[in-house]
Structures are given as structure tokens and as C-alpha cells.
C-alpha angles and dihedrals in degrees: 000000000000120000122206117231117232092250093052092047092051091048092051090050090050091051090048091055091046092053095064122110122266113270114261090229090060090053093049094046093054094041089244095302085123106045106141136054108233091205094056111130134189109217095216099052110024113051128196115246111250110241120162 
């Protein structure tokens, strides 16, 4: 059984928050110039580099 270190767990939580969609209000405020989150990640294809 593998245990996550505190640093790794915090980093994974940070990446999880980053991977959310852009808020609709931000899209409306910028008249859709900003429409995508550049940090968005698909868990199957783009993996997180393992740093511990």
C-alpha cells in the first residue's frame, strides 16, 4: 500500500482545483475573449509529473 506524503497530497489538490472549468462570469465579462482554462487537464491523456 502506497501512502501519499503531505506535499504530494497538497500538490494533487492544487492540480485538481486548477483543472476546473473557467467561471461563466469571467467569460461574460471579457465578451468570450477568455473562454478556456489553460491549466485544464484530462486525467486519461495528460499525466502529472511525479515529484516527491
